[in-house]
N, C-alpha and C positions, 0 to 999 in steps of 0.2 A: 577622252580619255588613256593611257596606257596604261594604266596603273592592275597592279599583280599585288595579292598579298602570297606573303610569301615565312614559312617559318627560320626558327630561333638556329643563326649559326656567330660561331663563334664569333668573324669580322665583326659582326651586327651591332657586342656585349657595344659595343663604345658608343655608336646613334642609339642605342634604348638610352642610355643614362647623361647622353645631352640634351635631345630628346626633351625626357622627365623631368631632366633642371631644368631648362628653361623656361618650359608649361608650371612647373612650381613655382618660381622665381615671379614666372608672370600677374600670380593667380591669389597664394599666398609666401608658403619661407619652406625650405626642410627642414624634413621631421627625421630624428634619427631612425625613423623604420626607413624613409624615402630611403635612405644610407649603406642600411639595411637591404636592399635591393636591391640596389642601381648603381652600387661600388665591383657584386659580383653577383648578376643577376643567369648566371646561370648557376652557381652551385642555391643559389638562393633561388630561385623559382624553377629553373631547369631539369635540376637535381634529385629535388621535392617533390616531382609529380608533377610538375607543372605544362608550363606553354606560355611563348611569345613568339608575335609574328607580328610583321612589320607590311611596308606598304614598299611599296618601294613605284617613283612614277620616272617615269626616264633617265631609269640609272640610278637612280640619290634614291636615300633612305628618308623618308614625311610624314612618314608615321607608324605608331608603333603603340599594344596596348598585349597586358599578357592575361591568364587563368594563374590564379594562386589556387594549389592544390591547398582544401580544407579538410576533405576526405573523396570516397572514394567515390561519392558521388555530386560536392556539394563543389562551387569550385570561385573563388572572388575574384570578381573584372575586375579591374587595376590596372598603372599606371600605360593605357589611353591620354595620346598627345601626337597631333598632330600642328608640326613645321607652319610657324608660323604667317609665311614664305607662301605656303600651297592651303590655308581655310580656307574656307570657299565654295571648295572644289569638291563636298560631300567625304573627302578621305574617311574622316569617324565614324559616320554613316556605314561607310559601302568594308568599313573594318568591323565594327559591333552588328552589324548582321552578315557577316562571315563570322562572326563567333557565338551567333546564335550560333548560323548554322553547325558550325564545328561542336559546340554540344552537342545537339538532338543529335547527329550524328556517333557520336562518344558515349548516349544513353546515360549522360548524366541527371541525376532528379533539377538541379539546380542553378542554376545566377546565381548571388549578390554583390553586391556594390557597394561601395559607399561616397555621399559628396557632400558636396554642400550645394547649403538653399542660394548658394552667389550664384553657382553657376546656372541662370535662366536655361538659356539656348540645351547648356547639355542633357538638364534632366527633362526638358522636354523634349526629345530626343529620346531617350531613356523611356519615357513613361510611352509612344510615342512608336517604337519595334512592343512594347509590352509587358516592360516591365512597374512590379505596382512596390506605393514604400506602404514597409513597413517597418515596426515599434525598432528603436536603433538601441543596442545592452547599450549600461553607462562605461563602458572600457574597454571606449572603442580606440586602436593603433594610433589614431591620428587625429592630433586638434583640430584640421581644417571643417573634418568629417561632424554634417551636421544634420544628414538622410543617411535613411537605407532605402537599400529596395531589390527584393528577391523581381528572378521572370521563376517561375513554377514548368519544367518539364516534359513531365512523365504525368 
């Protein structure tokens, strides 16, 4: 498989939005926080100290994820999506592994993520990669989030 993981470039912003909207609509509904991050991902994520990466397969952008900066050593893993036509090729797992390696190289303290217990496959992969369930705060940004996980990196 000729999969390449590449960093954000503004020309890929429409793909970031489209991949995420399709994934969200398949499982949930688009929420105000989604719109905030997806309408202008450069301003809301990258310019705030975060990162966005893409999975490029045979010249097509087929997946993505973001690291949203919470503070200098804690980032939220979010906005991970893979085009339905390319699911089953372990692209999400490759993106996740890349992200964990990236965070370790950056010497971050931890990665957090919010998910839904409705997403069995995703939760299984997160646990397999070393994320642990933790107590979730009461004022989370997404209605769909009912589980919080963290990975300590230090």
